C-alpha positions in Angstrom: 231.7 -40.3 17.1 229.5 -38.0 18.8 227.5 -38.6 21.8 224.6 -37.5 23.6 226.5 -35.6 26.2 228.6 -33.7 23.3 225.3 -33.2 21.4 223.3 -31.6 24.1 226.5 -29.2 24.9 227.0 -27.9 21.1 223.5 -27.6 20.2 222.9 -24.0 21.7 219.7 -25.3 23.7 218.4 -24.9 27.8 219.6 -28.9 29.2 216.0 -29.9 29.2 214.9 -29.2 25.9 218.2 -30.7 24.6 217.1 -33.9 26.7 213.8 -34.1 25.6 214.9 -33.9 21.9 217.6 -36.7 22.6 214.6 -38.6 24.2 212.8 -38.2 21.2 215.4 -39.0 18.6 217.2 -41.9 20.5 213.4 -43.4 21.6 214.9 -44.0 25.1 213.9 -42.7 28.8 215.3 -40.1 30.9 216.8 -42.7 33.0 218.7 -44.6 30.4 219.8 -41.1 28.9 221.7 -40.0 32.6 223.1 -44.0 32.3 224.3 -43.5 28.8 224.8 -40.0 28.0 228.5 -40.7 26.6 227.8 -44.0 24.7 228.3 -43.0 20.7 225.3 -42.1 18.6 225.1 -43.0 15.2 225.4 -40.4 12.4 222.1 -40.3 11.2 220.6 -39.7 14.9 222.9 -36.8 15.7 221.8 -35.3 12.1 218.4 -35.7 13.1 218.9 -34.3 16.5 221.1 -31.3 15.4 218.0 -30.3 12.6 215.2 -30.8 15.3 217.9 -28.2 17.8 217.9 -25.9 14.7 214.1 -25.4 14.5 213.5 -25.3 18.2 216.3 -22.3 17.6 213.9 -20.7 15.6 211.2 -21.1 17.6 209.4 -24.0 16.5 206.9 -25.2 19.8 208.9 -28.4 21.6 205.5 -30.6 21.4 205.8 -30.5 17.2 209.2 -31.5 17.6 208.3 -34.5 19.5 204.9 -34.9 18.2 203.1 -35.2 21.8 201.9 -32.9 24.5 201.2 -34.1 28.0 196.8 -33.4 28.9 195.1 -34.4 31.7 197.5 -36.5 32.7 197.9 -38.0 29.0 200.5 -37.5 26.1 198.5 -36.9 23.1 199.9 -36.7 19.9 200.0 -33.2 18.2 200.7 -32.0 14.8 201.1 -28.8 13.2 197.5 -29.3 12.1 196.4 -28.9 15.8 196.3 -26.7 18.4 198.7 -27.6 21.2 196.7 -28.6 24.1 197.4 -26.0 27.1 197.1 -26.6 31.1 194.5 -23.9 31.3 192.2 -25.9 29.2 191.9 -28.5 31.6 189.4 -26.5 33.7 186.9 -27.2 30.5 187.3 -30.7 31.0 186.8 -30.4 34.8 183.7 -28.5 34.3 182.4 -30.8 31.9 182.9 -34.1 34.4 181.2 -31.7 37.5 178.3 -30.9 35.0 178.0 -34.7 34.8 177.6 -35.5 38.2 174.4 -37.6 38.6 173.8 -38.2 35.1 173.6 -41.7 33.7 175.1 -42.1 30.2 175.5 -38.3 29.9 175.4 -36.7 26.0 178.6 -34.2 25.3 179.8 -32.7 22.4 183.1 -30.6 22.2 182.7 -28.2 19.1 186.2 -27.8 17.5 187.9 -30.5 18.4 191.2 -30.3 17.3 193.5 -33.0 18.6 190.7 -34.6 20.5 192.1 -34.0 23.9 189.2 -32.5 25.9 186.9 -35.2 24.1 189.2 -38.0 25.0 189.9 -36.9 28.1 185.9 -36.7 29.1 185.7 -40.1 27.7 188.4 -41.5 29.7 186.8 -40.3 32.5 183.2 -41.1 31.8 183.4 -44.5 29.4 179.8 -44.6 30.0 179.5 -41.2 28.4 178.6 -40.6 25.0 181.0 -38.4 23.4 180.5 -36.6 20.0 183.2 -34.1 18.7 183.6 -32.3 15.3 186.1 -30.2 13.4 186.4 -29.0 10.1 189.6 -30.0 9.7 190.5 -33.6 7.9 193.8 -33.7 9.5 192.5 -32.5 12.7 190.0 -35.1 12.8 192.7 -37.8 11.8 194.9 -36.9 14.6 191.9 -37.0 17.3 191.0 -40.4 16.3 194.3 -41.7 16.3 194.4 -40.3 20.1 191.1 -41.8 21.2 192.6 -44.9 19.6 195.7 -45.1 21.4 193.8 -44.8 24.8 190.8 -46.8 24.0 188.3 -44.0 24.3 185.3 -43.8 22.7 184.6 -40.9 21.0 182.4 -40.1 17.8 183.9 -38.2 15.4 182.3 -36.0 12.7 184.4 -33.6 10.2 182.3 -30.2 9.2 181.9 -27.0 10.3 180.3 -26.6 13.6 177.1 -28.2 14.1 176.8 -28.8 10.6 179.0 -31.5 10.9 176.2 -33.6 13.2 173.5 -35.7 12.3 170.2 -34.0 12.5 168.9 -36.0 15.7 169.8 -36.0 19.1 170.7 -33.4 22.1 173.0 -33.4 24.2 173.1 -32.9 28.1 176.8 -30.8 27.9 178.4 -28.4 25.0 182.4 -27.7 25.3 184.5 -26.0 23.1 187.7 -24.2 23.0 186.8 -22.3 20.0 189.0 -19.5 17.8 189.1 -16.6 20.0 191.9 -14.6 18.7 191.3 -11.3 16.8 192.4 -11.2 13.4 194.7 -8.2 14.4 195.8 -9.1 17.6 199.7 -8.9 17.6 200.6 -11.8 19.7 199.4 -14.1 16.6 203.0 -13.1 15.5 204.8 -14.3 18.5 206.1 -17.2 20.1 204.1 -20.6 19.6 201.3 -19.0 17.8 203.4 -18.1 14.5 203.5 -22.2 14.1 200.0 -23.1 15.1 197.3 -23.2 12.5 195.5 -20.0 12.0 192.0 -21.3 11.6 192.2 -22.8 15.0 193.7 -19.3 16.7 191.2 -17.2 14.7 188.3 -17.0 13.0 189.7 -13.7 11.2 187.1 -11.2 13.0 186.8 -10.3 16.1 187.4 -13.3 17.7 183.8 -13.5 19.1 182.4 -15.0 15.5 182.7 -18.6 16.5 180.9 -17.8 19.9 177.8 -16.4 18.5 177.7 -19.5 16.2 178.1 -21.9 19.0 175.7 -20.3 21.1 173.0 -19.5 18.4 173.5 -23.5 17.6 173.1 -24.4 21.1 169.5 -24.5 21.8 168.8 -27.1 19.3 171.2 -29.4 20.6 171.1 -29.0 24.2 168.6 -31.2 26.2 166.2 -28.9 28.5 168.8 -29.3 31.4 171.7 -28.9 28.9 174.7 -26.9 30.1 177.5 -24.9 27.9 181.5 -24.4 29.0 183.5 -22.1 26.3 186.9 -21.3 26.6 187.8 -17.9 25.7 190.6 -15.1 26.1 190.9 -13.2 29.5 189.2 -10.0 28.8 186.8 -12.0 26.8 184.3 -13.0 29.9 181.9 -10.2 29.4 181.5 -10.5 26.3 181.0 -14.2 26.3 178.4 -13.9 29.1 176.2 -11.2 26.8 176.5 -13.7 23.9 175.5 -16.3 26.1 172.4 -14.6 28.0 171.1 -13.3 24.8 170.8 -16.8 23.2 168.9 -18.0 26.3 171.4 -19.1 28.7 170.8 -18.1 32.4 173.4 -18.7 35.4 176.1 -17.6 33.3 179.5 -17.5 35.1 183.2 -17.1 34.6 185.6 -19.2 36.5 189.4 -18.6 36.4 192.2 -20.6 34.8 195.5 -21.9 37.0 196.8 -18.3 36.9 193.7 -16.4 38.3 192.3 -15.1 34.9 188.9 -15.2 33.6 189.4 -18.3 31.0 186.0 -20.6 30.9 182.1 -19.1 31.0 179.4 -21.2 31.1 175.7 -21.2 32.1 172.2 -23.7 31.8 169.6 -23.5 29.2 166.8 -20.9 30.2 163.6 -23.3 30.6 160.7 -21.6 28.5 
């Protein structure tokens, strides 16, 4: 009869990863595992654990194996149909919240919402806000809706490509997006976690800037007169995204670094004509 301890020792994974998989399979806490690591594990549980361990050794992201990823202090459901939320993207949420200071019932649009991590996090911090989110993927919208329901967050979800998903009426105080920004020929698409994530959430199959052009061009019709935009991008794309925003009617454009000090988010205010 296998035990949690023996499974962890034989699976070929680092101790932390083995523990995370055991917590998931056994549906128990870390504290419980520490106290019961020599308890017998059922054959079904052992088989499930070893299957997941094999997938992890092949590179499958841990978030997809356990079905959750922490973001802004909350555990979001994720699946292979959505991008895995990353710590650097928390900067987007913080900038949106900062932009909404002093605004009563701000209207916020999250384009390409994926798991809904950005939109739901904003809605939880500003329950008075009207948060709207869109995504072209039906599967992604389904995951995002489940996350919003799980946290009791008030978010309107629309399925469709960028602005095309939205009703014609209504303007927003803030537009935010973490769009596909990896160039189609970037070697990183074949490395690490990116191998397993949905390609359409990583790349628009061009130069990595097409999504920014679409978002910036449509923003003038969707933003209020004092509206602002915040866009996540690759660390070398700041100048290009700045140029795209400025050529589409934005001013006071700035690029801000992520937690690692890399240029990660660029935004600006709509130029009042």
